[in-house]
NUGUTI-947722 format. One record per atom (N, C-alpha, C): residue number from 1; residue in three letters; atom name; x, y, z. Coordinates in steps of 0.1 Angstrom, whole numbers. Atoms other than C-alpha are relative to their C-alpha. Layout:
N
NUM | ALA | CA | X | Y | Z $
...
//
This chain:
122
1 | VAL | N | 3 | 16 | 12 $
1 | VAL | CA | 1315 | 1254 | 928 $
1 | VAL | C | -11 | -6 | 2 $
2 | GLN | N | 14 | 8 | -3 $
2 | GLN | CA | 1278 | 1247 | 920 $
2 | GLN | C | -2 | -12 | -9 $
3 | LEU | N | 5 | 20 | 12 $
3 | LEU | CA | 1270 | 1208 | 908 $
3 | LEU | C | -13 | 1 | -4 $
4 | GLN | N | 12 | -4 | 9 $
4 | GLN | CA | 1243 | 1208 | 886 $
4 | GLN | C | -3 | -20 | -6 $
5 | ALA | N | 1 | 16 | 3 $
5 | ALA | CA | 1230 | 1166 | 882 $
5 | ALA | C | -14 | 8 | -12 $
6 | SER | N | 7 | 4 | 10 $
6 | SER | CA | 1213 | 1162 | 848 $
6 | SER | C | -3 | -17 | -8 $
7 | GLY | N | -1 | 7 | 8 $
7 | GLY | CA | 1201 | 1133 | 829 $
7 | GLY | C | -8 | -14 | 3 $
8 | GLY | N | 8 | 3 | 3 $
8 | GLY | CA | 1173 | 1121 | 843 $
8 | GLY | C | -11 | -9 | -9 $
9 | GLY | N | 11 | 2 | 11 $
9 | GLY | CA | 1143 | 1101 | 826 $
9 | GLY | C | -5 | -8 | 5 $
10 | LEU | N | 6 | 9 | -1 $
10 | LEU | CA | 1118 | 1074 | 827 $
10 | LEU | C | 5 | -14 | -3 $
11 | VAL | N | -7 | 13 | 6 $
11 | VAL | CA | 1132 | 1041 | 822 $
11 | VAL | C | -5 | -15 | 1 $
12 | GLN | N | 2 | 9 | -8 $
12 | GLN | CA | 1119 | 1001 | 826 $
12 | GLN | C | 8 | -6 | 9 $
13 | ALA | N | -11 | 15 | -10 $
13 | ALA | CA | 1130 | 976 | 851 $
13 | ALA | C | 12 | -2 | -9 $
14 | GLY | N | -11 | 3 | 14 $
14 | GLY | CA | 1165 | 962 | 835 $
14 | GLY | C | 8 | 15 | -5 $
15 | GLY | N | -6 | -13 | 10 $
15 | GLY | CA | 1169 | 999 | 818 $
15 | GLY | C | 15 | 0 | 7 $
16 | SER | N | -11 | -10 | -3 $
16 | SER | CA | 1202 | 1022 | 819 $
16 | SER | C | -8 | 13 | -3 $
17 | LEU | N | 5 | -21 | 2 $
17 | LEU | CA | 1203 | 1060 | 822 $
17 | LEU | C | 20 | -3 | 5 $
18 | ARG | N | -12 | -4 | -4 $
18 | ARG | CA | 1236 | 1077 | 826 $
18 | ARG | C | 3 | 13 | 4 $
19 | LEU | N | 6 | -11 | -4 $
19 | LEU | CA | 1232 | 1107 | 848 $
19 | LEU | C | 16 | 8 | 0 $
20 | SER | N | -8 | -13 | 3 $
20 | SER | CA | 1257 | 1140 | 848 $
20 | SER | C | -1 | 5 | 11 $
21 | CYS | N | -1 | -8 | -12 $
21 | CYS | CA | 1270 | 1160 | 876 $
21 | CYS | C | 8 | 11 | -5 $
22 | THR | N | -8 | -9 | 7 $
22 | THR | CA | 1286 | 1193 | 859 $
22 | THR | C | 3 | 9 | 14 $
23 | GLY | N | -9 | -9 | -8 $
23 | GLY | CA | 1310 | 1217 | 880 $
23 | GLY | C | -2 | 13 | -4 $
24 | SER | N | -4 | -11 | 10 $
24 | SER | CA | 1306 | 1255 | 871 $
24 | SER | C | 11 | 9 | 11 $
25 | GLY | N | -11 | -7 | -7 $
25 | GLY | CA | 1335 | 1275 | 885 $
25 | GLY | C | 13 | -5 | 3 $
26 | ARG | N | -10 | 7 | 1 $
26 | ARG | CA | 1366 | 1267 | 896 $
26 | ARG | C | 2 | -7 | 19 $
27 | GLY | N | 0 | 5 | -12 $
27 | GLY | CA | 1377 | 1244 | 927 $
27 | GLY | C | -4 | -19 | -4 $
28 | PHE | N | 6 | 16 | 1 $
28 | PHE | CA | 1356 | 1206 | 911 $
28 | PHE | C | 9 | -12 | 1 $
29 | SER | N | -13 | 13 | 2 $
29 | SER | CA | 1389 | 1188 | 906 $
29 | SER | C | 8 | 0 | 12 $
30 | SER | N | -8 | 0 | -12 $
30 | SER | CA | 1398 | 1195 | 945 $
30 | SER | C | -6 | -9 | 10 $
31 | ASP | N | 11 | 6 | -6 $
31 | ASP | CA | 1368 | 1174 | 960 $
31 | ASP | C | -5 | -10 | -2 $
32 | ALA | N | 8 | 12 | 1 $
32 | ALA | CA | 1352 | 1143 | 965 $
32 | ALA | C | -11 | 2 | -6 $
33 | ILE | N | 13 | -2 | 7 $
33 | ILE | CA | 1320 | 1141 | 942 $
33 | ILE | C | -9 | -13 | 12 $
34 | GLY | N | 4 | 9 | -8 $
34 | GLY | CA | 1294 | 1119 | 960 $
34 | GLY | C | -15 | -1 | -6 $
35 | TRP | N | 14 | 3 | 5 $
35 | TRP | CA | 1260 | 1108 | 942 $
35 | TRP | C | -11 | -8 | 14 $
36 | PHE | N | 9 | 6 | -9 $
36 | PHE | CA | 1226 | 1107 | 968 $
36 | PHE | C | -14 | 2 | -11 $
37 | ARG | N | 11 | 0 | 6 $
37 | ARG | CA | 1191 | 1102 | 958 $
37 | ARG | C | -10 | -1 | 14 $
38 | GLN | N | 9 | -1 | -10 $
38 | GLN | CA | 1157 | 1109 | 977 $
38 | GLN | C | -11 | 0 | -2 $
39 | THR | N | 18 | 4 | 8 $
39 | THR | CA | 1122 | 1100 | 974 $
39 | THR | C | -9 | 9 | 15 $
40 | PRO | N | 8 | -8 | -13 $
40 | PRO | CA | 1094 | 1121 | 995 $
40 | PRO | C | 3 | -7 | 10 $
41 | GLY | N | 1 | 5 | -11 $
41 | GLY | CA | 1095 | 1120 | 1028 $
41 | GLY | C | 7 | -5 | 7 $
42 | LYS | N | -13 | 10 | -6 $
42 | LYS | CA | 1131 | 1104 | 1037 $
42 | LYS | C | 8 | 3 | -3 $
43 | GLU | N | -11 | -7 | 0 $
43 | GLU | CA | 1162 | 1115 | 1042 $
43 | GLU | C | 3 | 1 | -15 $
44 | ARG | N | -11 | 1 | 16 $
44 | ARG | CA | 1190 | 1118 | 1012 $
44 | ARG | C | 6 | -8 | 5 $
45 | GLU | N | -4 | 13 | -3 $
45 | GLU | CA | 1206 | 1083 | 1008 $
45 | GLU | C | 9 | 2 | -6 $
46 | PHE | N | -9 | 1 | 9 $
46 | PHE | CA | 1238 | 1080 | 996 $
46 | PHE | C | 0 | -11 | -8 $
47 | VAL | N | 0 | 10 | 11 $
47 | VAL | CA | 1246 | 1061 | 967 $
47 | VAL | C | 14 | -5 | -4 $
48 | GLY | N | -14 | 1 | -1 $
48 | GLY | CA | 1283 | 1065 | 958 $
48 | GLY | C | 4 | 11 | 1 $
49 | GLY | N | -3 | -12 | -2 $
49 | GLY | CA | 1310 | 1087 | 958 $
49 | GLY | C | 17 | -10 | -10 $
50 | VAL | N | -9 | 4 | 3 $
50 | VAL | CA | 1342 | 1091 | 939 $
50 | VAL | C | 15 | 12 | 9 $
51 | THR | N | -13 | -9 | -6 $
51 | THR | CA | 1377 | 1106 | 952 $
51 | THR | C | 6 | 9 | -11 $
52 | TYR | N | -5 | -13 | 6 $
52 | TYR | CA | 1391 | 1141 | 939 $
52 | TYR | C | 8 | -5 | -15 $
53 | THR | N | -11 | 1 | 15 $
53 | THR | CA | 1417 | 1122 | 916 $
53 | THR | C | -8 | -11 | -10 $
54 | GLY | N | 11 | 7 | 4 $
54 | GLY | CA | 1388 | 1095 | 901 $
54 | GLY | C | 4 | -16 | 2 $
55 | GLN | N | -5 | 5 | -1 $
55 | GLN | CA | 1411 | 1072 | 913 $
55 | GLN | C | -8 | -19 | 9 $
56 | THR | N | 3 | 7 | -9 $
56 | THR | CA | 1388 | 1053 | 938 $
56 | THR | C | -12 | 0 | -1 $
57 | THR | N | 17 | 1 | -4 $
57 | THR | CA | 1348 | 1047 | 942 $
57 | THR | C | -2 | -8 | 10 $
58 | TYR | N | 8 | 10 | -16 $
58 | TYR | CA | 1329 | 1034 | 972 $
58 | TYR | C | -14 | -3 | -7 $
59 | TYR | N | 11 | -1 | 2 $
59 | TYR | CA | 1293 | 1028 | 968 $
59 | TYR | C | -13 | -8 | 14 $
60 | ALA | N | 6 | 1 | -6 $
60 | ALA | CA | 1259 | 1022 | 988 $
60 | ALA | C | 0 | -15 | -6 $
61 | ASP | N | 2 | 16 | 8 $
61 | ASP | CA | 1256 | 978 | 986 $
61 | ASP | C | -17 | 1 | -5 $
62 | SER | N | 12 | 3 | 9 $
62 | SER | CA | 1220 | 984 | 974 $
62 | SER | C | 6 | 5 | -12 $
63 | VAL | N | -3 | -4 | 14 $
63 | VAL | CA | 1237 | 994 | 943 $
63 | VAL | C | 15 | -3 | -5 $
64 | LYS | N | -10 | 3 | 0 $
64 | LYS | CA | 1271 | 981 | 942 $
64 | LYS | C | -6 | -12 | -10 $
65 | GLY | N | 0 | 11 | 10 $
65 | GLY | CA | 1274 | 958 | 913 $
65 | GLY | C | -7 | 4 | -12 $
66 | ARG | N | 7 | -1 | 11 $
66 | ARG | CA | 1249 | 976 | 889 $
66 | ARG | C | 4 | 17 | 2 $
67 | PHE | N | -3 | -14 | 6 $
67 | PHE | CA | 1262 | 1015 | 892 $
67 | PHE | C | 17 | 2 | 4 $
68 | THR | N | -9 | -5 | 2 $
68 | THR | CA | 1292 | 1032 | 884 $
68 | THR | C | 5 | 13 | -1 $
69 | ILE | N | -6 | -14 | -3 $
69 | ILE | CA | 1310 | 1062 | 893 $
69 | ILE | C | 13 | 5 | -7 $
70 | SER | N | -14 | -8 | 8 $
70 | SER | CA | 1337 | 1084 | 869 $
70 | SER | C | 0 | 14 | 1 $
71 | ARG | N | -1 | -19 | 1 $
71 | ARG | CA | 1349 | 1120 | 866 $
71 | ARG | C | 10 | -2 | -10 $
72 | ASP | N | -10 | -7 | 7 $
72 | ASP | CA | 1370 | 1137 | 843 $
72 | ASP | C | -1 | 14 | 5 $
73 | ASN | N | -1 | -15 | -6 $
73 | ASN | CA | 1383 | 1169 | 859 $
73 | ASN | C | 2 | 6 | -9 $
74 | SER | N | -2 | -6 | 9 $
74 | SER | CA | 1391 | 1179 | 829 $
74 | SER | C | -10 | 10 | -6 $
75 | LYS | N | 10 | -5 | 3 $
75 | LYS | CA | 1356 | 1185 | 822 $
75 | LYS | C | -7 | 6 | 7 $
76 | ASN | N | 10 | -3 | -8 $
76 | ASN | CA | 1340 | 1195 | 851 $
76 | ASN | C | -10 | -7 | 5 $
77 | THR | N | 6 | 10 | -2 $
77 | THR | CA | 1324 | 1164 | 853 $
77 | THR | C | 3 | -11 | 8 $
78 | ALA | N | 8 | 16 | -9 $
78 | ALA | CA | 1307 | 1134 | 870 $
78 | ALA | C | -7 | -6 | -5 $
79 | TRP | N | 13 | 2 | 10 $
79 | TRP | CA | 1289 | 1108 | 854 $
79 | TRP | C | -4 | -13 | 13 $
80 | LEU | N | 4 | 12 | -3 $
80 | LEU | CA | 1269 | 1079 | 871 $
80 | LEU | C | -10 | -8 | -11 $
81 | GLN | N | 9 | 9 | 13 $
81 | GLN | CA | 1257 | 1050 | 849 $
81 | GLN | C | -6 | -10 | 11 $
82 | MET | N | 13 | 6 | -8 $
82 | MET | CA | 1229 | 1032 | 865 $
82 | MET | C | -3 | -13 | -9 $
83 | ASN | N | 7 | 15 | 9 $
83 | ASN | CA | 1221 | 996 | 847 $
83 | ASN | C | -3 | -5 | 9 $
84 | ASP | N | 9 | 5 | -1 $
84 | ASP | CA | 1197 | 971 | 854 $
84 | ASP | C | -10 | 9 | 11 $
85 | LEU | N | 8 | -12 | -9 $
85 | LEU | CA | 1177 | 997 | 872 $
85 | LEU | C | -14 | -9 | 4 $
86 | ARG | N | 11 | 8 | -4 $
86 | ARG | CA | 1152 | 988 | 893 $
86 | ARG | C | -13 | 12 | 6 $
87 | PRO | N | 12 | -10 | 2 $
87 | PRO | CA | 1116 | 1003 | 903 $
87 | PRO | C | 6 | 5 | 18 $
88 | GLU | N | -1 | -5 | -9 $
88 | GLU | CA | 1131 | 1010 | 941 $
88 | GLU | C | 12 | 10 | -2 $
89 | ASP | N | -15 | -9 | 3 $
89 | ASP | CA | 1164 | 1030 | 923 $
89 | ASP | C | -14 | 17 | 0 $
90 | THR | N | 4 | -15 | 3 $
90 | THR | CA | 1130 | 1057 | 914 $
90 | THR | C | 2 | 13 | 11 $
91 | ALA | N | -4 | -13 | -11 $
91 | ALA | CA | 1140 | 1093 | 933 $
91 | ALA | C | 4 | 6 | -9 $
92 | VAL | N | -8 | -10 | 7 $
92 | VAL | CA | 1157 | 1124 | 927 $
92 | VAL | C | 11 | -2 | 2 $
93 | TYR | N | -16 | 4 | -6 $
93 | TYR | CA | 1193 | 1119 | 926 $
93 | TYR | C | 7 | 14 | -2 $
94 | TYR | N | -9 | -11 | -2 $
94 | TYR | CA | 1217 | 1149 | 934 $
94 | TYR | C | 16 | -4 | 1 $
95 | CYS | N | -21 | 4 | 2 $
95 | CYS | CA | 1257 | 1153 | 933 $
95 | CYS | C | 4 | 10 | 13 $
96 | GLY | N | -4 | -13 | -7 $
96 | GLY | CA | 1273 | 1171 | 960 $
96 | GLY | C | 16 | -2 | 2 $
97 | ARG | N | -16 | 4 | -3 $
97 | ARG | CA | 1314 | 1177 | 969 $
97 | ARG | C | -1 | 2 | 13 $
98 | THR | N | -4 | 2 | -21 $
98 | THR | CA | 1329 | 1171 | 1003 $
98 | THR | C | 19 | 2 | -2 $
99 | ARG | N | -25 | 0 | -3 $
99 | ARG | CA | 1370 | 1174 | 1018 $
99 | ARG | C | 0 | -11 | 2 $
100 | PHE | N | -4 | 9 | -8 $
100 | PHE | CA | 1362 | 1146 | 1030 $
100 | PHE | C | 0 | -14 | -7 $
101 | PRO | N | -2 | 10 | 9 $
101 | PRO | CA | 1373 | 1114 | 1010 $
101 | PRO | C | -6 | -14 | 10 $
102 | GLY | N | 6 | 11 | -5 $
102 | GLY | CA | 1351 | 1083 | 1017 $
102 | GLY | C | -14 | 2 | 3 $
103 | ALA | N | 14 | -6 | -3 $
103 | ALA | CA | 1323 | 1105 | 1029 $
103 | ALA | C | -16 | -5 | -2 $
104 | THR | N | 9 | 3 | 2 $
104 | THR | CA | 1291 | 1093 | 1031 $
104 | THR | C | -17 | 3 | 4 $
105 | ASN | N | 13 | -7 | -10 $
105 | ASN | CA | 1268 | 1115 | 1051 $
105 | ASN | C | -5 | 16 | -8 $
106 | ALA | N | 6 | -12 | 8 $
106 | ALA | CA | 1247 | 1141 | 1034 $
106 | ALA | C | 6 | 15 | 8 $
107 | GLY | N | -3 | -16 | -11 $
107 | GLY | CA | 1258 | 1169 | 1063 $
107 | GLY | C | 15 | 1 | -7 $
108 | ASP | N | -15 | -3 | 3 $
108 | ASP | CA | 1294 | 1161 | 1049 $
108 | ASP | C | 2 | 8 | -13 $
109 | PHE | N | -3 | -8 | 11 $
109 | PHE | CA | 1287 | 1177 | 1016 $
109 | PHE | C | -11 | 8 | -4 $
110 | ASN | N | 7 | -14 | 8 $
110 | ASN | CA | 1278 | 1208 | 996 $
110 | ASN | C | 2 | 5 | -12 $
111 | SER | N | 5 | -5 | 14 $
111 | SER | CA | 1268 | 1228 | 968 $
111 | SER | C | -8 | -11 | -8 $
112 | TRP | N | 10 | 0 | 13 $
112 | TRP | CA | 1241 | 1213 | 957 $
112 | TRP | C | -8 | 6 | -10 $
113 | GLY | N | 5 | -4 | 11 $
113 | GLY | CA | 1223 | 1219 | 931 $
113 | GLY | C | -14 | -10 | -3 $
114 | GLN | N | 8 | 4 | 0 $
114 | GLN | CA | 1191 | 1208 | 919 $
114 | GLN | C | 0 | -16 | -10 $
115 | GLY | N | -2 | 12 | 5 $
115 | GLY | CA | 1186 | 1174 | 912 $
115 | GLY | C | -7 | -4 | -11 $
116 | THR | N | 8 | -2 | 17 $
116 | THR | CA | 1174 | 1153 | 882 $
116 | THR | C | -9 | -15 | 5 $
117 | GLN | N | 5 | 11 | 2 $
117 | GLN | CA | 1143 | 1127 | 881 $
117 | GLN | C | 4 | -12 | -6 $
118 | VAL | N | 0 | 17 | 8 $
118 | VAL | CA | 1149 | 1085 | 879 $
118 | VAL | C | -14 | -1 | 1 $
119 | THR | N | 13 | 8 | -6 $
119 | THR | CA | 1115 | 1069 | 877 $
119 | THR | C | 6 | -13 | -9 $
120 | VAL | N | -2 | 13 | 8 $
120 | VAL | CA | 1120 | 1032 | 869 $
120 | VAL | C | -14 | -9 | 2 $
121 | SER | N | 14 | 8 | -1 $
121 | SER | CA | 1086 | 1013 | 860 $
121 | SER | C | 4 | -15 | -1 $
122 | SER | N | -2 | 24 | -5 $
122 | SER | CA | 1082 | 973 | 868 $
122 | SER | C | -10 | -4 | -17 $
//
């Protein structure tokens, strides 16, 4: 399964965006999905994740209460709803899949596709 993130854009601080992570091929529903973000010169940073059933989500402290992850396995899609965006949320956002529920290390994820740029202006 190859994943592709989309839905990024330019938004003012305090605004919202909804990113999509779409999987091609079979097996999307069998793995947990994680969202990460990366800025130039820095390592990929964990944002949040959702288990394969969609029943459990977990988040980095920096986004807790502002971001929400969901998924619909019938559509091979997961979403990252981002509210109350801040300039420090500016990054390229990626989604990946993992066999390890609760994983937060980028090394435990694979099937990264092209990311989507999110820019938050102050």
